[in-house]
N, C-alpha and C positions, 0 to 999 in steps of 0.2 A: 656590364651592368643589368641587373634583374630585370624584373617586371611586376608591377603593382595593380592592382585593381580593386575598386569598389563599388556597392551598388549605392545608388540614394534611395530613400522612401517612394520615390513617385518613380521606381524603377529601371533609371537610367543607370548605366556603367560608364564610370572615369577609370581612365587609364594611364600611367608616366612610367617613364623607367623606358628598357631597351624595344625595340619595334623592329628588330632586323626581319623579321618573318612576317610581319604584319598581325603581331598578336593583340597591339590592341583597338584594332578594327576601325582604323579612321580611314581607312582607302590609300594608307598611301605606309611607307618604311621608314619613316623618319622619327628618331627615337623623340621621348620630349620628358623635357625635364620639370614640367609643369603638367597637373590632370586635364588630360584633352577625351571629349565624349566619344563614344565609341559609336557607331554608325548605326546602330540596331534598328532596321525596316518598322514605317512607321503605325505606330500601336503597338507594339511589342515592348514589354514588361520585364524584366528581368527582377530573379528572385532569388539567383543564388550566381555566381562564378568560379572558375577554377581554373589558374594556371602554370604551366610548368613547361618548361624545356621550350621556350617558342610554341608552346598551342593552348590556346583559350577557348575555353567553353562558357557557353550562358544557359542556365536552366531559366523558362520565363514563366510567366504568373498559370501559365497553360499549361504545363507541363512539357512543351517543347523544347529542344536543344540547336543552340545557333553555336558554329567554330569558325573561327579565323585564328591566320596564321599558321605556323608549320602542319604539313597535310600529306609529309613520305612516303605513310604506310598508312594514308587513309583515315587518321584519327580526330578530323572533322566530321567522321561519317557522314558525307554529303555525297558518297558515291563515285568519290574521284580521288586521284591523288596529287593531287596540284596544290600548293599554294594558298592561302587568300588572305588580304586584309583588308577585306569584309566581309562581315558576317555572313556566314553559308547554314542554312537548314540543314539538319543533320535526316538521314530519309527513314523511318521506321514504317512498318505495317501499319494501314488503320485499324483506330483504337489505344496504338500505346501511348501510352502517355510518363511523364517521369516527374520523381519527386525529390531525386538527388544525384549529383554526377560528382565523378574524380577525372583527373588527368596525371599524366605523368608524361616519363620520356617511352611517348613516339605513341601512348594507348590509353583509351579512354574505355570508363564504364558509367553506366546508365542505372537506375535502381528504379522498373517500373511503380505505377503506382498498385499494381498486384502485388508487390514485394518480389520481384524476379529481379534479376541481375543482365544487367545487354553489356556487348562489348563490343567496340571497334579498335581501328589500326594494331597496333602490335598488343591484343590484347590477352594475348594467353602463352606466354611463353615457360615451355619445359621441357628436359631433356633435348637441350638445344634444339628446338624443334619451336616454331614461331606459331601461334593461331592469328592467323592476319585476313581483317576485313574495311573495306571501304564505307560500308553502311553496317550497324546497330543488329548486333546477331544475339540471340541469347546463348548466355555463357553454358556450355555446356560442360563444362568441369566441375559445375555445383551439381547435387543431387538435386532430384527432381522432387516437386511436390512441396518444399520449405519455402516458409515465407520469410525476405531478408528484410532487415531495417535501416543499413546502415554500410557502406562500402569507401574500399579508397584502395587506392592503386600506388604500388613502388615502382622502382625504376623496373624490373623484369616480374616481378611478385604483385598478388591480389588480396586484399582480405575482405570481409564480408561476414555482418554477425546478423543471426536469426533473431527473429521473433520471439523465442520462448530462450535469448539469449547467451546461444554457443557462438564459437567465433569460430570461423574457419579460412583458411590457406590454399593458394597454390600456386604454382609457377617454379621462379627460378627458387632454388633452397643451397648457395654455398655458403652464406654466412648463419644458415639456422633461423635463416628471415620466415620460415613457416612457420617455428616454434612446434615443430612436432619431435622435436629431440633426434632429428636426422640433420644430414647436410642432402639428400636425395631430393633430386626435382619431382614435383609431382604436379603433371599432366590433370590429376584430377583432385579435385579440393579434400584436404582433408581438416579434422576438427582440429582445434588447437586443444589441448588438455588443460585448461585454468587451473587455477589450486583448487581442493574442493569445497565448495560451499561459496563462490566466485560467478561473479555471469558479467558478461562483455556486455557494457551498454554502447561503446562506441570504439568504432581502429582506426590507426592512421597508419600507413605504412608510409617506410623510408627509402633511400636509394637501396639497402642492404638489410634493412630491421625494419621491426614492426613494435609497434604499439598498440593497447588495448585498455581502455579506463574501464574498468570491472569495480560491480559493486558488490557487496558480500550479502546474499538474500537469510533474512533473519524472521521468516514466518516460520516460527516453529511451534509444533505443542510437545505435551510430556506430561508423563501422571498416566490414570486409566485409560483403556480403550477399548472395553468389553464392548461398547455401542458402535466403536470407528471416531468417537469423537477427534483423533489426536489427526485425522483427513492423511494420511498414510498409507492408505489401498492395506490396513495392518486389522487386529483387533487385539494386538500385544500389549499389555502397559508398557510403557520405557520410563526409567529413570534417567538417559538424557534426552535432551532434546532432539525430536528429529523433524523433518525439513514437512510443511504440510502442502498436499499435492494438488496447490493449485495449477490451473491450465494457462502453458503460454507464458507470455510476458507480465502476468498479473502478478499484483502486489497489493497486500492488504493496505488499507488509508484506515479501515476502523473492524474493530472483532471482539466479539465478546465470547463467555463461555457458559451452556447453560448447564441444565445438571448431567444431561446426556448428551448434548448435542451442541456443535459448535456454529457460529455464524461470521461473517465476513462482510464489509465492505471491500471494492475491487478500485485499482486507481482509474477505471471506466465507467465508474459508480452504478457496477453491478451487484447485486447480492448472490452468495456463495454458503453454501451449508452444508453443513454434514455430522455424521453419528445417528443417534433414537431419530425415528421418525413413526413412534408411534401413533401420535396425533397432529401428521402433518407439519410438523413446526420447521421442515423446511424448505415446507412452502414451494415443491416443486410438484405439486397435484396429485401426488402419490402419499399410502403408507409406508413409502420403501426406505429401510435405513439405510446409509450411506458408508462405507470406509473411506470414502473419498470425496473431495468438494463435487455440490451438486446446484447447476444455478436456481436461485427463487425466482420466480414467476413474478415480477414486479412489472405491474402495469408498462406498455408501449412507449417512452417516450421520458419516461422519470428516473432521475440521479440521484441515486442513494448516498448520503455521504457519511452515517451512522448509524448500527444496529446495536441491537439489547439481545438479553435471552433471558428466557425465565425457565424454569422448570418444564413446564408441556408449551411454550409459547415463543415466537419468537416477532420482535419490532424492525421495521426500519423507519429512519427521517431523510425525508429527498433535499436535495437544492434549495426545492420551492419551501418549504417547510411544513411537510404534508407529512403525518407519520400512517405508515400500513400496519396493520400488526396477520398476525395467522396464527395456526397450532390449537390447543385446546382452548376452549372456551367453558368451562364447567363452570366458573363462577365469574365470568362477565371480563376474564384478564383483556382478552381483544378491544375491548371500549368497543362493541360494533349496535349498542343498545340493547343488547339481548344474550341468553345464552345460550341462545337459537341458529347456526346449529352448532352444537357440542365443539364439532372439528372442523376449522376451515382451513383447507388444503393451500392456499392460494394467498398470498396480498391481497387485504380487503381493509380500505378508508378505517379510519380512527376516528367516530364522531364525536367531535369537539361541538361544546355550547357555543352559537352565537358572540356571545358577548365576551368571547376571545379577542383579547389585544397585543399585535407584533405577531407574529409568526413560532413556532417550536422551534428550537434552538436545542436540546437536548432530551436526549430520552431514557428510560432506565425501565428495569424489571428486574424480579426474581421467583420466587415461587408463583405462585397466584397474583399477585397485583404489578401492576405499571405504573408510572410516573411521567410525567412530561414538563421542560421549564420552556416558556416565551421568553421572545427576546426586550420584553418588558417585567420581565422578571416575578410574572406571576407561574403557578406552581400548579397542575391539575393532577389527579389522579385516579385510578379506579382497579375494579377487579374485588379480590377478598377483602376482606375487614374484617377478619373474628375476633384479632386483637388492638382494632382502632385502626389500624396501619395505614388508611385512608385520609386520617387526618380531617374529617369534617364533624366531630364530639359525637358519632355515632359509632356502630359494630354491624351495620345493613351493608351488606355488598352492594358494590356501586357497577353497573353495563355501558355508563358511559363516564367522561372524563367530569370530574369534576373541582371545580377551584377553593384552593383550599387560603385561609383566612391564616393570616402569617400576622405577626404582633405586629404593634402600627409603625411605619416606618421601616418596617425589614421589607427589603428588594433579596430576592433571592439569584445566585448565581452560579451553582453546580448542585445538585440532586445524585441521591444515592438510592437505592432498591436492596433491603435487605428480604430476608426470608420473610419474614410478620413487621418489619417497622423500615420505616422511609428515613433518610437525615435531607437537610437542604447545608449549606453556604449564604451568608449574605453577602453583599456587596461590601459590608463594612468589618469583614472578616469574624462575623461571630457565623452561631450552628445552633440548628433546631433539628428536633427529631420527635417522632409519635410512632407507637406502635408495641409490639411487644416488648417488654423489658423484664425478662425473667433471666436474667444473666447480666443486667444494667448496660442493652446494648444501647440506649437512650443518654444515657453518660450525662445523665443528672442528680445524680448522689442517691438515687432511689431503686430499687425494683419492681418500682408500681406501673400496669401497663397505661398509657396516656392517646386518647384520640382526638388530641387535638397538641397541636406543635408547642413545643416545652425547651427551655434553651439548654443546650451542653454544655455542662460545666468544664469551661477552659481554663488552664494555669492563669495567671496572672498576667496579663500584657502579650495575650498569645491570638494571635489572629491567624484566620484562616485561609487559604486558597481554591484545597480541592477536597475531594472524601470522597468514601465510597465506602461498600460492608459487604460482609462476609453472611453465612449465614445466621450467625446469631452474635458478632463481631462489629465493629466499626471500628472504620480506619479514617486519617486527614493529614494532610501535607500542610505545614506550615508554611506563613510568609517567607521563610527563613531558610525551608528547602530541610526542616525538620518534620519528625511522623511523630501522632501520638494515635494511641488505640485503646478501645475500651469495649467492657462487654466480655461475649464468652471465651475461657480459656484454658481450656481443661487440656491444652496440647501446644502450649507456645503459642498458640497464632496471633496471641499479642505483643510475642516481641521482646517483651521487656524481662527477658531470663527469668520467668518463672510460669508455674502452671497456676492454675486455680481453679477448682471444680465448680465453683458459686459464680464463676465472672469478677472482674473488677467493673464498677458503676460509676466512674470518673475518669477520665482519660488520662493516662501514666504515658512517656515517652519508651519509644521504638528504642531498642539498643543498637544503634546502625552502626558502622567503622566507623573511624575516626575520620573525622575531616569530609565524608559523602553526604552531599545533599540530593534530596529527592527531586524529578520532575514529576514522575506518576504512580501512584498505586493502585492495587485490586483485593477482594480478599473474596476467598473459595469455601465451601463449606465447613472448612478448621484450619486453612492454609492462608497463609496472605503473601504476595509479589512485589515488590516494587522498584521501580528504573532510576537508574545514580545520572547527574546529570554530563556524566560521562560514559553513559551508555551501557552502565550495566546493570545486570538484573539479581536483586538477591530475593531470599524467597527464608519463610519460618513457617514454623507450624506444622501439620499432620503429613508425613509422609508415606504415608501405606502405601501408593501406588506410586511411588518415584514425581509427584507432582510438584517437589522442591527442585525437581532437575539436575542435581547433585552428581549422580552417577555412583548414589549404594543405594541400601534399606535401610539406613538409619529410621527407625520410626517418628521421630520428630524431632524437631529444632526449637528454641525458645527465644533463639536470637537468627537478627537475620546472617544466610551463610548465601555465599555465589552463585547460580547458576551456573552448572558446566558449561559454558559458553565457549563454540569454537576460537580463535587465537584471530584479533583483528575486527570482530563483528562487531556493532553497536547498535544499541536495544532502542527504541525509541517510545515504545507502547506494552502495556501487559497487560492481561486478563487473568480472568480465574474463572472456570466450572465448578460441581461438584468437588473432582478429587482429580480434575487436570488444570494444565497451564500452556496458556499462549500468549507468546511472543513476535512483535513485530519490531 
């Protein structure tokens, strides 16, 4: 008969099944055909339980560990070797608390709050020698100075995952359960050689086998790298995707490419940037350019969710709807009410008018101007206005955000900024544009600049759901997952199989592979990127620095081609800089 346990929402533990060693913790050794309540001390609440081979461990909400049941080798951790049919407290040094537990045949492991692994019972079997302790001790088999985030105990072997997603194993290896390509027992932990590009997120140890849950890292960059904008500790251009060197276990949740720099938001709400820093656009309080990510110094307590990058400046949006800006400010592109100082080295709040309704939900920027979208569908712009790209009916620069008057009834749901033009998609699937129009990037059938929003001439019956802009071309995804493009097309950046020095001033269909639908799209200076519903990345346009990521030096592509992704990887989003590309 096996043993089963459950933890309730109030921290109680119920168990049923075998109880011959007292593993149900009820004060007796009677098997239970129905759930019975474990006799935890008064006030103790369980957060997690683990049971195997007659031993049960309980992790409490305060980080303590209780054990009940089999204790032949000290696997309860209370300093004795006698079985117990009621929960007993594991004895640990003052200040040690646990965040995870694992139990198997006569051995127990605990993961401490500071990411260290402790063991008790027969916790370290190797070469026929058993490391035994009746109290938790730090596992000496593991390298020091490494933070761990997951653990699992097998019958005679152990597994652990580090904060930077590496897997380690130690103990018995007669069946290759350590995954190191041998059957040699290991008293010291060995790193498990996972497939290239894979990262461990969790591990589970069986009797004589191991399982790891992995993900494939896809924080990638390719193309021009003269300023370190690929973030891989190099300045060499790359015609194939290379990994961005984000620290530890961080992942991008949003990213953007600027002229010669890149910026990302991580899964812990931090902003990291790399590449050119001539104008302080990395936000690290220096003017030192970086070939690997450096943290932008967002104010304490802020949690970033989105970023965007211009030629010399960077913006970040927090989960509270606040916008911060830093870098070059020569024409007011930071939105701080002045062009002084001309360079801002750390994130500074953008000064929106008091009349703003809702909160900011989206930001966009390009060369020297910026835009924001609110939860109520309002659009604000600021910065350079030489060609009317602010959209307020003038060509006067704006050092603070100004609200744009969209046509009556139009509510914006998405925004994008090109070098000198601005785009929005509305709640009805229509699109409006304003600013420079020398190549037809406004898409209204003319090449006349406009300082107020004009309707993009979409094909009959076509509705849009997203939009983006390159230097002088515009891109959109329809509600059916197809792509449209208009504007500059000198090197095929519209993806319709042609080139045209004068550009195209009405939207044309991008020639996607048959059956492909898109979920994301991005425009660089003269190249374009897209993500399919299947997680593949397409690229087209200029390829002089390898920004199409297809592992060759073809000068340009006039139709979408697949980026040279690692087999099995799935992309979620893309971003394009001047001559480089980012994928996550």
